[in-house]
N, C-alpha and C positions, 0 to 999 in steps of 0.2 A: 231802211234797208232790210231785205228779207233773204234768207239763205236756206237752200235745200241741200242737205248733206247725204250722199250715198256712198256705200262701200261695196266694192266688187272683188270677187275672187276670180281671177282670169284663168282659163284653161292653159295648161302648159303649151308653149309654142304659139299662143295667140296674143302675146303681149303687144307686138307691133301693130297688128290690125286693130286691137282694142284702143291703143293710144291714138291711132289715126281717127277712129270713129268718135271717141270721147274727148279728144284734145282740142286745142285751138284750131279753128277753121275746119273742124270735123262736122259730121252730119248734125249732131246735137246743137253745136254752136250755130251752125248755118240756119237751122230751124228756129232756134230761140231768137236770133238776130232779126227775124221778121217782125218782132214786137218791140216797140219803143221803150217798154218798161223793163226789158232785159238789160242787165249790166255786163255780166261776164260769167264764164265758167272757168274754174281752175281745176286742173287734173294733178293729183298728187300720187306719188309712188312710194310705197313703203320699202325702204332700203334693207330691212331685216326680213321681210316676207315678200319675196320677189314677185309674187303673183297677186299682190293685194294693192288696190288703188282706191282713192277717194275722189269724188267729184264734189265741187262746191259751186252751186248755181246761185248767182246773185240776181235779185229782182228788186224793183223799187218797193213793192208792197206784196203782202200775202194775197190780197185781192187781185192784183194784176197777174200774179202767177196762176191763181186758180182760174181766172178768166181766160188766160192763154190756153191752159189745159182743156177747158171746155170747148174752145173754138178750134183747136188743132188736134183733137183726139185721134183721128185716123193717121195723121202724119206721125204723131208721137208713138202710136202703137207700131207702126211700120219700122221706125228706127229702133224701138225697143226690141223688136223681134230679131233684128240684125245683131244686137248686143247679146241676146240670149244664146246665140250660137258661139259666142266667144267667152262666155263666163260659166263658172261652176255655180256661183251664187251671187245674188245682189240683194242688198237690203238698205232701206232708207233708215239712216241713223237718226234723223230728226229734221225738224224745220225750226228756224230761229229768226227772231227779230232783233234788230239793233236796239239796245237800251239807250235812250236819249239821255244826255247829261243833265 
């Protein structure tokens, strides 16, 4: 399992549109679901910092994620531009692979 972790600071008043774009059945999830190696996206909200969110994107492998990005670059950039209008900042916190037992 491979995880991509992002943090977003959302503009005041843009929380609901952000949640719609980044949440379940949002544009990101819709795009990612076109690839059989995508597993799910989870959207988390910080209860102590009301405009801070995390997304956790799960893929089967790092290679499958990178191949998806290369193949869907223009679609990815188009949705990313929509998100930029809703956020003050975004940063990739990291990428992680599951440690096998």
